[in-house]
Phi, psi and omega in degrees: 000129182282168180294322179291320176296318181295319178294322176295318176298316182293322184288329182275358179105353177069203180278326180268157172080184182255199182290348182274353186291318176302315178293322177294325178293317178296320176295321178294317179297315179299315181293318175299323174298320176295317181295313178297320179297321181290320175294321177297321178297317178298321174297324182287328177284348179089008176284335179243127180269339182270150178089176182241126183295323179296312179299313178298319179295318180293321179294321177299317179297314182297315181291324175300313184291325172300315178300317179298310186296313178300319179296311181295323175296321178292321178297318183288335184257350185281143175251157184087187183241188178295140180091000180271356178086018180258009175085017186293320181291320177298321180291321177292327176285334182285334177298305178292332178294315176293324178297321176299322178294318180297314183290323174294322177294320178295317182293325176294327177289326186263355182274131176291148185296131178074018182289142177090000184261141174296148178286137179265129181246000000 
């Protein structure tokens, strides 16, 4: 199975579930991207000492992009309008959620370590 076919199956809801499954996958990926971005930003600011801010930022960007792609594919393949039970509203919400994950990850990558913290003397 190629990547484009797998994304189309995931956006359409796959074999299991109803039309909302693709939107729920997009929402989940976007939410994971936001959480990873927030943790990476905390690491970049020095509030969390464990882990690597660069790895977390890149993971947040990747998960945010997966959420955006799945949401756009679901929007392109869904029929009907909002309130019909096909997950259109969930896919619309997943786009800015994934974008938030991408932006938080980017900010964690471009932020210098310990920025905004007072100098210790």
